[in-house]
N, C-alpha and C positions, 0 to 999 in steps of 0.2 A: 540521712538515716540509713543504717545498714539493712540489707535485705538478705534473706536466707532461702535457698531453694527447698521446696517441699515435694516429696514424691510418695506415692503409695506403691509398695511392692506387693504383687499378687501372685500367690503360689497355689497350684492345684495339688491338693493333698492326695488325690486319687492317681496322680501321675498319668493322666489320660484315660484311665479306666472308666470314669464317669461318662465321658463323651462317647466312648465306644459301646458301653453296655447299659447305660441308663434307660434307653428306650425299651430294652428287653425286660429289665428288672422293674422299672417304675411305670412304664406305659407312657413316658414322655421323655424328651431329650433334655439332659442337663449337661451343660458344657464342662463344668468342673466343680470340685468341692473346694471352695476358696478359703484360704487363710491369707490375711493381710497384715502388713506392718507399715508404719509411717517412718520414712527416712527424712530426718531433719537435724540440723546442727551436727552432722557427721555421724549420727547413730541411727540404728533402726529400733523403733519402739513398737511393742506389741503387748497384747493382753492374753492371758490364758489362765489355767487352773492355779498357777503360782502367783497370780497378780500381774502387775505391770512389770515387764522385763525389757532389757535392751541388749544390743550386741552391735558389733561392727556390721555395716550393711552386708547382707548375704551371710551372716555369721552363724545361723542356726543349722541344724542338721538337714534342713530343707534345701540348702544350697542356693542356687540361683533362682530368682523368680521367673515365672512364666511370662509375666508382663510387668511393665512399669508405666504408671500414669503420672504425668507431670501435673501437679496441682497448682503450680505457680510459685510465687515467692511470698514470704511473710516478713513483716517489719517488727514482729514481736521479739523482744530480746530473749536470749536463751534463759536468763535467770527467771523471767516471768513465766516462760514455758515450764520450767522445772517446778515453780510454785503451783502452776496449774495441775501438773501431773501428780504432785504430792497430794493436792486436794482430792483429785479423782481416785487416788489410791486409798484414801481414807473414807471414801463414800461409795460411789457407784461401782468402782473397779477394784474392790477388795478381792482376795483370792476366793473367799467363800461365796462371793456374789456371782461367780462365773456360771453361765448356763450356755450349753453348747448351741442352743437355738435362739434364746431371747436376750442374752447379754454376753456376747462372745468377742473374739478379736476384731471382727468386722464392725461391730457396734462401737468399739473403742476407736478404731481407725476413723470411722465416720465423725465421731465427736471431735477428735484431735484435728482432723482436716478442717472441720467447720471453724474451730477455734483459731487455727493458724491462718487460714486463707479465706474463710467465708464461703467455701464450697464444700461439697460432700465428696464421697468416693463413688465409683461407678455403681449405678443402680442395680446392675445384674449381680453384683456381689451381695448387696443388702437384701435383695429379693429372694436369694437362694433358699433360706429356711421356709419361707411361705410356699415356694414352689414345691419343695420336698414334702411338706406336711399336707399338701393338697392331693398327694398320691395315696393309694391304699396302703402301700408299704410304709409310707411316712407315718400314717396314723397308727399302724401296727406297732412300730418300734418307738414311738414317741415316749411311752412310759420308761423305756430303757434309756433313751437319750436324756431324759430329765435328770438322770443321776450320773451322767458322764462328764468328764473334764478333759481338757486337752491343752498342752503347752509344748511347742517344739523345743527340743533340747538344743543347747549351745548358747543360750542367752544367760543373763545374770539378773537376779532380782534387783530392780532399780530403786524400789521404795519399800519401806517396812511400815505398814499402816498401824501396827500395834504400838510403834513408837511415835506418838503423835507429834512430838517435837524433834523427831530424829532427822528430818530433812532428807536429802538425797544420798545416794551411795557415792563412794569415792572413785567411781569408774572414770578412766580417762576419756575425754571427748575429743576425737580427732576433728580437725577443721572441716567446715562444711564444703570448702572449695575442693578438698581432697576427695570427699565423697562424690561431689558432682562430677568431677573429671573421670572418676572410676566408672560411674554409672553410664556416662555418655559414651565411653569408649568400649564398654563391654556389652551393653544391651541396647535394643532399639525400643524407644518409648512408643507405646501404642497411640499416644496422642498425636503423633505425626504419621501414623500408619493409615493406609487407606481403609483398613478394617477397624479403626479406632471406635470405641463406644464412648458416648458423651459422659462427662463427669456431671453428676447430679448436683443441682443447686438445692437450697432448702426447699422442702415440699410446701406447696400451697396448703392452706387450711380450709376445709369445707364444713358447712353446717348440714347435718343430716336429720334434724329434728322436724320431719314433715310426716304427714299422714295423707297420702294421695288418695287412698281408698275413700276416706271420709270426705275429703275435699271435693273430689269428682262427684261423689254421691250427692252432696249438697248442691253443686252447680246444676247437675242434670235433673234433679228432683224439682227444681223451680224454674223451668224453661221460660215460663211466661214473664217472670220478673226480669229476665235478661234478654227477652225477645229472641230466644234461640229457635232456629229453624230445625227441621228434622235432619238436614245435612250437617248442621253445626253440632247437634247432639251426637251424631255419628263421629264427627271429628273429636269430640271430647272423649268418647269411648276409645278411640284409637290412641289418644294421648295417654289415657289410663293404662291401656294394654302395653304401650311402649315403656311407661315408667316402671312397670313390674318385670320387664324382661332383663335378663343379665346382659350388661353392656357388651360383653365379649362374645355373646352368642346371637346377637341381633343380625337379621338378614334384611332389615328394612329400617327406614328412618322417618321421622316426622319431616314435614315440609314447611315452607313459609306460611302456607294457609293455616296450619295449626297454631303457629306462634302468633300470627296476626289476630286470630280469633281470641287467644288468651289476652293479648294486649287491649283489644277492643272491650272485652268484658271487664278488664281491670279498670279502665278509664270510665266505664259505665257507672261505677260506684255501687253503693248498696252493701248489704250484709255479706254478699258473696265475695267481696274484694279480698278478704283475708284468705279465703279458700283458693282464689286465683294465685295469690302470692305464694301460698304453700306449694302449689303445683309448679310454679316457676322456680322456686327454690330447689325442688327436686330435679327439674329438668336441666338447669344450668350447671349442675355438677358434671354433666357430660360435655366433653369438648365439642362434639359436633353441634350440640344445641347452642353453646356459647358462640360458635362461628355463625350459626344460622341467625341468632338474635343480633349479632353484630352486623349482619348483612341487611337487616331491615332498617331503612334509613329515615323513617318518619319520626323518630324520637318519642314514640308513644310512651315508652316506659320512663324515660327521663322526665317527660312532662308530668307523668303521674307523681314521680318523686318530688318535682318542683311544687306540686299542688297538695302535698300531703297535709292532712289535718293533724290535730294533736292526739289522734287515737293512738294510745300506747302500743297496743298489739300490732297495729299496722306499721308503725314506725320501726319497731324491732324486727318484724318480719321483712320489711323492705331492706333494712341493713343487711340481713342475712342473704337475701337474693343478690344484692350488690356485691357482697363479699365473695360469694360463690362465682359470680360473673367475673370478678377481677382476678380469678385464679389462672388466667392465661395472659400472654402478652397482648393479644388482640383485644381481649376484654378490658384489661386495665387501661390500655391506650384509648379505647372508646369512651370509657367512663370519665377519664380525666382529660378529654380533648378540650382545648381552649378555643376552638372554633366557635364564634358567636352565632346565635340564632335568635330569631324574634319570638318573644312570648308576650302576646298582648301588645302593650305599648312599650315594653322594655326589651332590652337585649341582654341575653345571658349566655352561658355555655354549660356543657356537661360538667366540666371541672368545677365551676362555681356552684352548681346545684348539689353535686355529690360532696364537695368539701364542706359546704354549709351544713348539710345534714350530719355529716360525720363529726364535725367540730362541736355542733350543738349537742350531739349524743355523748361525746366524751366529757363535756363540761357539766353534764347532769349529776355527776357523782352517784351514778346508779349502775351497778354491775350488769344488769340485764341489757342496758344500752352499751356499756363499755366493751363487753365481750365482742359483739359483732362489729362495732365501730373500729376497735383496735385490730381485729382480724382483717377488716377491709383495708386498712392502712398497710398492714403487713403484706397482704397479697399484692397490693399495688407496688409496694417498695421492692419486692423481689422479682416481679414480672415485668414492670415497665422499664423499657430499655432506653428511655430518653428523659430521665428524671431531671437532668440539667435544665430542661425547658419548664420545669414546674417549681422554680425557686420560691415564689410567693406562696404557692399552695403547700409546699413542704414546710415553710415557716409557720403557717397557720396550723397545720396538722401537728407539728412537733410541739408547739406551744400548748395545744390542747392535751396532747399525750402527757407532757410534763406536769400540767395542772392535775390531771387525773391521777398519775402515779403519786403525786405529793399529797393528795387529799382523799383518795378513795381506796378502800381495801380491795385489791384485785386477786384473782386466782392465778395460778402458775402459768397457764397457757396464755392468758391475756398479758401478763407481765413479760413473758418471753417475746410475744408478738411486738410489744411496745419497744423493748430494748433492741431487738433485731432491726426494727424499722429505724430507730435513731442511729444505729450503727451504719445502716445503708445511707441515710440522709447525710450523716457527717462526711461520708466519702464524696458527697456531691458539693457541699458548701460548709466546710469546717469553720471558716472564719466567722460565719454568722451563728451556726448551730452550737459550737462549743461554748461561747459566752452565754448563750441562752440557757444551755443545760446547767452550767455552773451557777447561774443566777437563781435557779430554783433550789439549790442546796439540798438535793435529795441524797439520802444515805443509800447508795446503790448496794453496798455490801450487805445490808440487811436483807435484801431480796435473795441474795445468794445463800445466806445463812438459813433462810426459811426453807429453801428448796435447792438441793445440790444441782439439779439439772439446769438451774439458771446461772450457776457460777461461771461457766465458760463465757457467757455473754457479758456478765458483769466485769470479768477480768479484761475482756477485750475492750469494753467501753472505758474502763478506768485507764487502760493503756493509751487509748486514743486521746482522752482528756489530758493525761500527763504529757503525752508527746506534743500536743498542741500548746500546752503551757510552756514546755521547754523551748519550742520553736519561737514562741512569742518573746520569751526572755532573751533568747539569743539575738533576735532581730532588733529587740528594743535596746 
């Protein structure tokens, strides 16, 4: 199968002015005002006020990029890529859809990079609008920026969305090998530099539907029910204070004593259990709490999950806590650990407990359960670095996802989580997963037609399924 190199070219539109003067003007340092283009198949592709355009690499008036990030290789054929761009030109990236902050060249580059390679572009590029709007000047000029457009000169419109059957332009496409050799000899990729910034993977998804004020109030107002001492009531108040602080402004943190208290109260049972889950759901959004919870080795939370009753609210809330916890590599590895431990007269493992709850929730044909269960699978799929060790678990989870997609009406976010998880799992074991997916006979294109943001993932999935079929035909 042919592979094609993919790079993101990063240009500083301020020509260094932002780095030198941003602190004086904005009150914070901004390294650059970034414009990006994706270089693949011998062309540079970018989005602006004129829609999707292309040129030879470095062919715009911006000249040479300040940085080049190597995003890896793609096996997606050029023809399929052009079909993808045509669809994007007719939906999300029409000329009139351009917004200098919310739907710009960097949003386009991030989507294209994800489609081609499964990775994003550097997070410092994507985060720039948010950083700028957080400044007083940013808020002042936002109304003006809402009506501004931008497109670097030198490129050519590659697609004409008003001609829905018009296809692509007739621009010549130099070979990717020519582009690759030019890039490597002219520029130094920051991916091999000592100052390189990491390329972002798909973002984890968090659930933020908690009310810590009400939950802590309920817990501390009934201390006798939970056998809370004065010292433990104080710990709960510290947990409450911590949850309300801005994560980036905190000068203190919770300790193992705080988390151990929450876990003890959770396993105590009673009507306060839902409030404890609510507090945990809030806390594990923060990386330091996920690390702290991971360091408590008595499996109190997993034992609670293993003993869950049929209480609907508790099961849904538990799934959201698990999903938030799986939003890091350490958290996902802990939840899906296959190390066995004794529970009563039986042996089980974290992976067995979590997979059982997740599969049961996906098979309920109930969106309230499907959303957190699918998100839990997605967070595990993108964060767990040793998925090859979870072949049996992946098969169970994939089967449940396919059943749900074929029988339950899902929202866009849940559908995207499911398809991206399947894409990740196929890369681990395509020989088992591809026949399983085909056996369910799901109309994947229908999801993309319903929501344009799902189309890139549907195209990528269709490609992987077609590629697997061709390989099977060739070997057969």
